[in-house]
Structure formats: C-alpha cells, structure tokens
C-alpha positions as CSV (number, residue, x, y, z in Angstrom):
1,M,101.9,114.8,94.3
2,F,100.0,115.9,97.4
3,G,96.9,116.4,95.4
4,F,98.4,118.0,92.3
5,T,98.3,115.8,89.2
6,T,100.2,118.1,86.8
7,I,102.9,120.8,86.9
8,K,100.2,123.2,85.8
9,A,98.0,122.3,88.8
10,F,101.0,122.7,91.1
11,H,101.8,126.1,89.7
12,T,98.2,127.2,90.1
13,A,98.3,126.2,93.8
14,L,101.6,128.1,94.3
15,Q,100.1,131.2,92.8
16,N,97.0,130.9,94.9
17,G,99.0,130.5,98.1
18,Q,97.8,126.9,98.7
19,T,101.4,125.5,98.9
20,T,105.0,126.6,98.7
21,C,108.2,125.2,97.0
22,V,109.5,124.4,100.5
23,E,106.5,122.3,101.3
24,A,106.9,120.5,98.0
25,V,110.5,119.6,98.7
26,L,109.8,118.5,102.3
27,F,106.9,116.3,101.0
28,Y,109.2,114.6,98.5
29,T,112.2,114.1,100.8
30,K,109.8,112.5,103.3
31,A,108.4,110.3,100.6
32,I,111.9,109.2,99.5
33,A,112.8,108.3,103.1
34,E,109.6,106.3,103.5
35,H,110.3,104.4,100.3
36,A,114.1,103.9,100.8
37,H,113.6,100.2,100.4
38,L,112.9,100.8,96.6
39,N,116.5,101.9,96.2
40,A,115.5,104.5,93.6
41,F,117.8,107.3,94.9
42,L,121.5,107.0,95.5
43,E,121.7,110.4,97.1
44,V,119.2,113.1,98.2
45,Y,120.1,116.8,98.3
46,E,117.7,117.7,101.1
47,T,119.5,120.7,102.6
48,E,120.4,122.1,99.2
49,A,116.9,121.6,97.8
50,V,115.3,123.3,100.7
51,E,117.5,126.3,100.4
52,R,116.7,126.6,96.7
53,A,113.0,126.2,97.4
54,K,113.3,129.1,99.9
55,Q,114.9,131.3,97.3
56,L,112.2,130.4,94.7
57,D,109.4,131.1,97.2
58,A,111.0,134.5,98.0
59,S,111.4,135.4,94.3
60,A,107.8,134.5,93.6
61,A,106.3,136.4,96.6
62,S,104.7,138.8,94.1
63,G,102.9,135.9,92.5
64,A,105.1,135.7,89.4
65,L,106.9,132.4,88.8
66,T,110.6,132.5,87.9
67,G,110.3,130.0,85.0
68,P,108.3,127.3,83.4
69,L,109.5,124.7,85.9
70,H,109.4,126.9,88.9
71,G,109.6,124.7,92.0
72,V,109.3,121.5,90.0
73,V,111.1,118.7,91.9
74,V,113.3,116.7,89.5
75,G,115.5,113.7,89.9
76,L,118.6,112.9,87.7
77,K,119.7,109.5,86.6
78,D,123.3,108.9,87.8
79,V,124.7,109.4,84.3
80,I,123.8,113.1,84.0
81,A,126.4,115.6,85.3
82,H,125.4,118.0,88.1
83,K,128.3,120.3,89.1
84,G,129.6,119.7,92.6
85,H,127.8,116.4,93.0
86,T,128.8,112.8,92.9
87,L,128.5,111.2,89.5
88,N,129.4,107.5,89.1
89,A,127.1,105.8,86.7
90,S,126.1,103.4,89.5
91,S,129.5,101.8,89.1
92,K,132.5,101.1,91.3
93,M,134.7,102.3,88.4
94,L,134.0,106.0,89.1
95,G,134.0,105.7,92.9
96,N,133.3,109.1,94.4
97,F,133.9,111.1,91.3
98,E,132.5,114.6,91.6
99,S,131.3,116.4,88.4
100,V,133.1,119.7,87.7
101,Y,130.4,121.0,85.4
102,N,126.7,120.8,84.6
103,A,125.2,118.9,81.8
104,T,123.3,121.2,79.4
105,V,120.0,119.7,80.5
106,T,120.9,120.3,84.1
107,E,121.7,124.0,83.3
108,K,118.4,124.3,81.4
109,L,116.4,122.7,84.3
110,L,117.9,125.1,86.8
111,A,117.4,128.1,84.6
112,A,113.8,127.2,84.3
113,G,113.4,127.2,88.1
114,A,113.5,123.4,88.7
115,I,114.7,121.9,92.0
116,I,117.0,118.9,91.7
117,I,116.3,116.6,94.6
118,G,118.9,113.9,94.0
119,R,120.6,111.4,91.8
120,Q,118.9,108.1,90.9
121,N,120.0,104.5,90.7
122,C,120.5,102.9,87.3
123,D,122.2,99.9,85.6
124,E,125.9,100.4,85.6
125,F,127.0,102.7,82.8
126,A,123.3,102.5,81.6
127,M,123.8,98.9,80.5
128,G,120.9,96.7,81.3
129,S,117.1,96.1,81.1
130,S,116.3,95.4,84.7
131,N,118.3,97.7,87.0
132,E,119.8,94.7,88.6
133,N,123.3,95.6,87.3
134,S,123.9,98.6,89.6
135,A,126.9,98.4,92.0
136,F,124.4,99.7,94.6
137,G,121.8,96.9,94.3
138,P,118.6,96.6,92.3
139,V,115.8,99.1,92.1
140,L,112.5,97.5,93.2
141,N,109.2,98.1,91.3
142,A,106.8,100.0,93.5
143,A,103.8,98.0,92.1
144,D,105.4,94.7,93.3
145,T,108.7,94.8,95.1
146,N,109.4,91.2,93.9
147,K,109.6,92.6,90.3
148,V,112.3,94.5,88.5
149,S,111.8,98.2,87.7
150,G,113.2,97.9,84.2
151,G,116.4,99.4,83.0
152,S,118.6,101.0,82.7
153,S,116.8,104.0,84.1
154,G,114.9,102.0,86.7
155,G,115.5,104.4,89.6
156,S,114.2,107.3,87.5
157,A,111.0,105.4,86.6
158,V,110.3,104.2,90.1
159,A,110.8,107.7,91.5
160,V,107.9,109.0,89.4
161,Q,105.9,105.8,89.9
162,A,106.1,106.0,93.7
163,G,105.6,109.8,93.9
164,L,109.2,110.6,95.0
165,C,109.6,113.5,92.6
166,M,107.5,115.2,89.9
167,I,109.8,114.5,87.0
168,S,112.9,112.4,86.3
169,L,115.5,112.6,83.5
170,G,117.0,109.3,82.3
171,S,118.9,108.2,79.2
172,D,117.7,105.9,76.5
173,T,120.1,103.9,74.3
174,G,117.8,101.2,73.2
175,G,114.7,101.5,75.4
176,S,116.2,102.5,78.8
177,V,113.5,105.2,79.3
178,R,110.5,103.5,77.6
179,Q,111.0,100.0,79.0
180,P,111.1,101.0,82.7
181,A,108.3,103.5,82.0
182,D,106.2,100.5,80.7
183,F,107.1,98.3,83.7
184,C,106.2,101.1,86.1
185,G,103.1,102.5,84.5
186,V,104.4,106.0,83.8
187,V,105.0,108.1,80.7
188,G,108.5,107.8,79.2
189,I,109.6,109.7,76.1
190,K,112.8,109.4,74.0
191,P,113.0,112.3,71.6
192,S,114.7,112.2,68.2
193,Y,118.4,111.8,68.1
194,G,119.9,115.3,68.3
195,R,116.7,117.0,69.8
196,I,118.4,117.2,73.3
197,S,122.0,117.9,73.9
198,R,124.1,115.0,75.2
199,Y,126.7,117.3,76.7
200,G,127.3,116.1,80.3
201,L,125.8,112.6,79.7
202,I,128.1,109.7,80.4
203,A,128.4,107.9,77.1
204,Y,127.3,104.3,76.5
205,A,126.8,104.3,72.7
206,S,127.2,107.8,71.3
207,S,125.2,107.4,68.1
208,F,122.2,105.9,70.0
209,D,122.2,107.7,73.4
210,Q,119.4,110.3,74.0
211,I,118.3,111.9,77.3
212,G,114.6,111.2,78.0
213,I,111.9,112.2,80.4
214,F,109.7,110.3,82.9
215,S,106.4,111.9,84.0
216,S,103.0,111.1,85.2
217,T,101.3,112.8,82.2
218,V,102.0,113.6,78.6
219,E,101.4,117.3,79.4
220,D,104.3,117.4,81.9
221,A,106.6,115.5,79.6
222,A,105.8,118.0,76.8
223,L,106.6,121.0,79.0
224,V,110.0,119.5,80.2
225,L,110.9,118.6,76.6
226,E,110.3,122.2,75.5
227,V,112.6,123.4,78.3
228,I,115.5,121.0,77.7
229,A,115.5,120.6,73.9
230,G,117.4,122.8,71.5
231,A,120.8,123.7,70.1
232,D,123.9,123.6,72.2
233,E,127.4,124.9,71.3
234,Y,128.9,122.1,73.4
235,D,127.3,119.2,71.4
236,S,128.1,119.0,67.6
237,T,125.5,116.3,67.1
238,V,122.5,118.3,68.5
239,S,120.1,119.8,65.9
240,Q,119.8,123.5,65.2
241,R,116.1,123.1,64.5
242,P,113.8,125.5,66.4
243,V,112.1,124.0,69.4
244,E,108.3,123.8,69.0
245,Q,105.9,124.8,71.7
246,Y,105.4,121.3,73.0
247,S,103.7,122.6,76.1
248,S,100.6,123.5,74.0
249,V,100.0,119.8,73.3
250,T,96.7,119.7,75.1
251,E,95.4,122.9,73.4
252,A,95.8,121.5,69.9
253,P,92.6,120.6,68.0
254,E,91.9,116.9,67.8
255,K,93.3,115.3,64.8
256,K,92.7,111.9,63.1
257,Y,96.0,110.0,62.5
258,K,97.0,107.3,60.0
259,I,98.9,104.8,62.0
260,A,100.8,101.6,61.0
261,Y,101.7,98.6,63.1
262,F,104.0,95.8,62.1
263,K,102.3,92.4,61.6
264,E,105.4,90.7,62.8
265,A,105.5,92.7,66.0
266,L,102.0,92.0,67.2
267,N,102.2,88.3,66.2
268,H,105.7,87.7,67.6
269,P,106.0,84.4,69.5
270,S,107.6,86.3,72.5
271,L,104.6,88.6,72.9
272,D,102.5,87.9,76.0
273,P,99.0,86.8,74.9
274,A,97.2,89.2,77.3
275,I,99.3,92.2,75.9
276,Q,98.5,91.1,72.4
277,E,94.8,90.8,73.2
278,Q,94.5,94.2,74.9
279,T,96.6,95.9,72.2
280,F,94.3,94.6,69.4
281,A,91.2,95.6,71.4
282,F,92.6,99.1,71.8
283,I,93.4,99.3,68.1
284,K,89.7,98.7,67.5
285,S,88.9,101.5,69.9
286,M,91.2,103.8,68.0
287,Q,89.6,102.9,64.7
288,A,86.2,103.5,66.2
289,A,87.4,106.9,67.3
290,G,88.2,107.8,63.7
291,H,91.9,106.9,63.4
292,T,93.2,104.8,60.5
293,V,95.2,101.9,62.0
294,E,96.6,99.4,59.5
295,A,98.9,96.4,59.6
296,I,102.0,96.4,57.4
297,D,104.8,94.0,56.7
298,F,108.2,94.6,58.3
299,N,110.6,91.8,57.4
300,L,113.5,93.4,59.1
301,L,112.2,93.0,62.7
302,E,114.3,89.9,63.4
303,Y,117.5,91.9,62.6
304,V,117.0,94.8,64.9
305,V,118.2,93.2,68.2
306,P,121.4,91.7,66.7
307,T,122.2,94.9,64.8
308,Y,121.6,97.0,67.9
309,Y,123.9,94.9,70.1
310,V,126.7,94.6,67.6
311,L,126.8,98.4,67.1
312,T,126.2,99.5,70.7
313,T,128.7,97.2,72.2
314,A,131.3,98.3,69.7
315,E,130.7,101.9,70.7
316,A,130.7,101.0,74.3
317,S,134.0,99.2,73.9
318,S,135.5,102.4,72.5
319,N,133.8,104.8,74.9
320,L,134.7,102.9,78.0
321,S,138.4,102.3,77.0
322,R,139.2,105.6,78.8
323,Y,138.5,104.1,82.2
324,D,142.0,102.5,82.6
325,G,142.9,103.4,86.1
326,V,145.4,106.0,84.9
327,R,143.5,108.8,83.2
328,F,140.0,107.9,84.6
329,G,138.4,105.5,86.9
330,H,139.3,103.0,89.7
331,R,142.9,102.0,90.1
332,T,143.8,98.7,91.7
333,N,145.6,98.5,95.0
334,K,147.6,95.5,93.9
335,E,151.4,96.0,94.2
336,G,154.3,94.6,92.3
337,I,152.5,94.4,88.9
338,D,153.4,95.8,85.5
339,L,151.4,98.3,83.6
340,T,149.4,95.8,81.6
341,E,148.5,93.9,84.7
342,M,147.5,97.2,86.4
343,Y,145.1,97.9,83.5
344,K,143.6,94.4,83.7
345,A,143.2,94.5,87.5
346,S,141.7,98.0,87.6
347,R,139.1,97.3,84.9
348,S,138.3,93.9,86.3
349,E,137.7,95.3,89.8
350,G,135.9,98.5,88.6
351,F,133.4,97.1,86.1
352,G,130.5,94.8,86.8
353,E,129.7,91.6,84.9
354,E,127.3,93.1,82.4
355,V,129.6,95.9,81.5
356,K,132.5,93.5,81.0
357,R,130.2,91.3,78.8
358,R,129.4,94.2,76.5
359,I,133.0,95.5,76.3
360,L,134.2,92.1,75.3
361,L,131.5,91.6,72.7
362,G,132.2,95.1,71.3
363,T,135.9,94.5,71.2
364,F,135.3,91.2,69.4
365,V,133.1,92.7,66.6
366,L,135.7,95.5,66.1
367,S,138.6,93.1,65.9
368,E,140.6,92.3,62.7
369,G,138.9,89.5,60.8
370,F,135.5,90.1,62.3
371,F,134.9,93.9,61.6
372,D,133.5,93.4,58.2
373,A,131.5,90.3,59.1
374,Y,129.7,92.0,62.0
375,F,130.2,95.7,62.4
376,T,130.1,96.6,58.7
377,K,127.1,94.4,58.1
378,A,125.3,95.8,61.1
379,Q,125.8,99.3,59.8
380,Q,124.4,98.2,56.4
381,V,121.3,96.8,58.1
382,R,121.0,100.1,60.1
383,Q,120.9,102.0,56.8
384,L,118.2,99.6,55.4
385,L,116.1,100.2,58.5
386,K,116.4,103.9,58.0
387,Q,115.3,103.7,54.4
388,R,112.4,101.4,55.3
389,T,111.4,103.8,58.1
390,D,111.4,106.8,55.7
391,A,109.2,104.9,53.3
392,I,106.7,104.1,56.1
393,F,106.5,107.7,57.2
394,S,105.8,108.8,53.6
395,E,102.5,107.1,54.0
396,Y,101.7,107.1,57.8
397,D,101.8,109.6,60.6
398,A,102.9,107.2,63.3
399,I,103.9,103.6,64.1
400,L,102.4,101.7,67.0
401,S,103.7,98.7,68.9
402,P,103.9,97.1,72.3
403,T,106.7,98.6,74.4
404,V,107.9,95.4,75.8
405,P,106.8,91.7,75.1
406,A,105.9,91.0,78.7
407,T,105.3,92.8,82.0
408,A,108.0,93.3,84.7
409,F,109.5,90.0,85.6
410,N,110.8,88.7,89.0
411,I,114.1,89.9,90.3
412,G,116.7,87.4,89.3
413,A,114.5,85.6,86.8
414,K,116.7,86.4,83.8
415,S,120.1,87.0,85.4
416,D,121.5,83.8,84.1
417,D,120.2,84.2,80.5
418,P,121.6,87.4,78.9
419,I,120.3,86.4,75.5
420,E,116.7,86.3,76.8
421,M,117.3,89.7,78.4
422,F,118.6,91.1,75.1
423,L,115.7,89.7,73.1
424,A,113.2,91.5,75.4
425,D,114.4,94.7,73.7
426,I,112.8,93.7,70.3
427,Y,110.4,96.7,70.2
428,T,112.4,99.4,71.9
429,V,115.7,99.3,70.0
430,Y,114.3,100.1,66.6
431,P,113.6,103.8,67.2
432,N,117.2,104.3,68.5
433,L,118.7,102.5,65.4
434,V,116.9,105.0,63.1
435,G,116.9,108.1,65.3
436,I,113.2,108.7,65.5
437,P,111.3,109.8,68.6
438,A,109.3,107.3,70.6
439,I,107.1,107.3,73.7
440,S,105.6,104.7,76.0
441,I,102.2,105.6,77.5
442,P,100.6,103.7,80.3
443,L,97.3,102.3,79.2
444,F,96.6,98.9,80.5
445,T,96.7,96.5,83.5
446,H,97.7,92.9,82.9
447,P,95.7,90.1,84.5
448,N,98.7,89.6,86.8
449,G,98.1,93.1,88.2
450,M,101.2,94.8,86.6
451,P,100.9,97.8,84.3
452,F,102.0,97.9,80.7
453,G,101.7,100.4,77.9
454,L,101.9,101.1,74.2
455,Q,104.8,102.5,72.2
456,L,104.2,105.2,69.6
457,M,106.8,106.5,67.1
458,T,106.8,109.3,64.6
459,R,109.2,110.6,62.0
460,S,112.4,112.4,63.1
461,F,111.7,115.8,64.9
462,D,108.0,115.3,64.8
463,E,107.7,115.2,68.6
464,M,104.6,117.5,68.4
465,N,102.5,114.9,66.6
466,L,103.9,112.2,68.9
467,L,102.8,114.1,72.0
468,Q,99.4,115.1,70.6
469,L,98.6,111.5,69.5
470,S,99.7,110.2,72.9
471,A,97.5,112.7,74.7
472,Q,94.5,111.7,72.6
473,L,95.1,108.0,73.2
474,M,95.4,108.6,76.9
475,E,92.1,110.4,76.8
476,L,90.5,107.7,74.7
477,K,91.6,105.0,77.2
478,S,90.3,107.0,80.2
C-alpha cells in the first residue's frame, strides 16, 4: 500500500499532506493493470474512482476526513450490488445485468468515504472452493500462479494479497472468505449470522450466507466491520443489537483466553502433517503466553460437511429457481421449442457445471420420498451442532482449528473430484451451520512456500473478543 500498512497510517499520511486520495486510486489502478494476469478484477472503475477521489480530497482540504473510511480503496465481490454497475455473479446467466440499487454494505461504505475501485471475480453464484468455476476464468494465487486462489471469493482475496486494493468485501456461505484468505495469506473474517445486512447480496443459501471482509491486518478488518455492521430495515434477518466499537480492538488491555480445540480436527487424516505440526507448536506458544488451550471431544465433526451440503444445495435449488429465462436470467436463442424446453435450454446454457451439480443435488434432497431422509435429518443435525456449540461456549471463550486441511493446490488438481473438493471444507462450514463468527489469520508458511493460517471462532455476536484474540495471536507470532 505504497508504504502504508494500515488504514490508520494512510489517514495520517493524508492529514499530513504526504499523499492524496487521487494518488491512492492511481496507485491501485496501475497495480491492477500490472497484475491483470491474476484475473482478480472483472471490471475497474478508474474514471469514476478518480472523480470520487478528487471530491474527497477537496472536502478534506481543511484536514478533516469525511468519514472513517475516507479515501479507502475497496473492491466488491461480484455478488454485491452496486447501483449503475454490472452485477453477474461471475455467471453467463446474468449476462450484462446492471444493478438498480446499492447493497446496504455498499451504501455504508460510500457514506463512510470509501472509494469502490471495481468488481472482483468469484466462483459462479459463489459456489466453489477454488475460484475455478467463474465464467470468466480462474483467479490465480499471487504467491504461486500455478495455484488456486481459493473460493468462492478468490478475486477478493487475491486483490488484497497482491496489493490491488486496501480492503475487499466477499461473501461466506461455508468458508468462502476464510478459505481463500488462508490460501492467500491475508485476514478474512465472517461475522455472526445477522451481524451484517444481506440486502443486495445475491443469494446462494440464505440461512448460511454472510458478507465478510478481507484485509491485511486485524485492525483494518475491525474498522470496516464497525462501519458495515448493524440493523437494516431492508433485511428482516439482520440483528438489532448495537454495534460495538470494533475499531478499538488494538487499544483493549491484553486478556488471557480459555480456548478449546477439537481433538478430531487436529488429528484428522486429511490434515497436512506440516500444518498439524506448526499448529501444535503455536498452541504451545499460546500456553506459554498465559492462554489456556485445551483439547475437547467433538464427535459430530464427520457430520458437518454432509449436513452443510444437503442444506445449502437445497436452499440454492430454491434460490436459483428464479433464473428461468423469463423473469430473470439468460434466455436461449433456440427457436421452435415449447416453454418447458425453453426453460431447460436457458438454464443449461446459463449455468456452469458446478452450479448445475448443486441445483440437482438440492432438488433431489427436497424431492418427495427423500425430504425426510436427507433434508429433515440435516436440520436435526444442525440443531445438535448448535446445542453442542452453546455448551462449549459456556466453558470456553473461543474455539481454535486449522482453516483448511492443506495449502492452496494446483489449478485443475481437484476439478474431476467434487467430493474431495467438498471434504476440504471440513473446518470452515461449521461456523456457518451454527451462525457464529469466525476469522482466518495468516500466521505460518508451509515448507512448500505457501501461506496458511489459523481459524478462530467465538460465540454469536462476540466479534470483539474474536478480534482482540486475533490481534494478540498475530502479535504473538510476530
């Protein structure tokens, strides 16, 4: 960030006359152009961003900033509505659809003085763990362009990783912020379900989806969360709880936490031995620093991935049924076909393979004869998970786990094995199933040279402790 490691440092430089918002925009648009091969951005709003930067510079001529995100350059995942701009969920289905309104988070960013630099590539309709499912091609990992960036918010993660913007907003249904954050070595936070309005977010699975934040530091993530969280009259599922002053995270007195980790998670056969080794070594460092870190049994771990995919695909099947070529979405050019064939052709042409796979799976589990066997049982498991989670948090402040079982894999390595791809979500889907906040913080480097991190979770709406613990652990590692 041209020498500025945090938003606070950038604002100090602005007020001291060392830089301007226009200089910041031009720096990032140049960086995006130089890193176009990463495919992180689908569209860059250079002219618009420069004009907004000029306005912000003029309004701050007296030295007073216009808001907490004054001049902060932000990218939006291509599932978040931005009025007057193309929004297509990285899918052919939506073509050149232009949003007619702003998402609530977009409104809050702009009101806080942010500059939106462009829309970012993602897995189609946010369905994927590698960002290989975009209709516009995969996003490449800046640490090794032979590797995937993670998904579905891969473009948003790489944009922060490669220094193409200061902050990105993504969406997280089962790890789509935390997993790419882990693969790319950046901070990625998914708040509690209902902490941030979903108004203006293209739905994948409505009872799981949550807008999340990518940043270089916990401090920056905390500031952005404070800006975009809170009640919203347009979203009946958002919480009415007051928003805490998350931006004060680094000012809080140091606290010693009682932290649990699942024995089954850190001894899982899919966990890379180097990740396991470094995680256990860091746990010892945490204990030496005064934190209590204990292993506990969690016999439901093997159920989290199947439960997640039964429920999310069912919701996806319902949510994506609106894209029929009549009311919404791509319509086939085939002639001489009846209405049913028109539906089939439009959806077959508009949706990619991964989206079709999840729609079919979701339609199956909702079908007569299978609803009780799959969907109802998955809901029952979800309730058991919630009860077990509440019990854990009655004794512990936080839960710790790896974010992902392995580091970023080669592009194409898992394309022919969707089950293996699904199973890689074993650690990240759990917080979405029970609605708790979770963060991935970059702490380690694998012997293969790729970054990886640690996932932390706290009870619902306890983002303050989540952020404070994360900041302490980042400091401990440094």
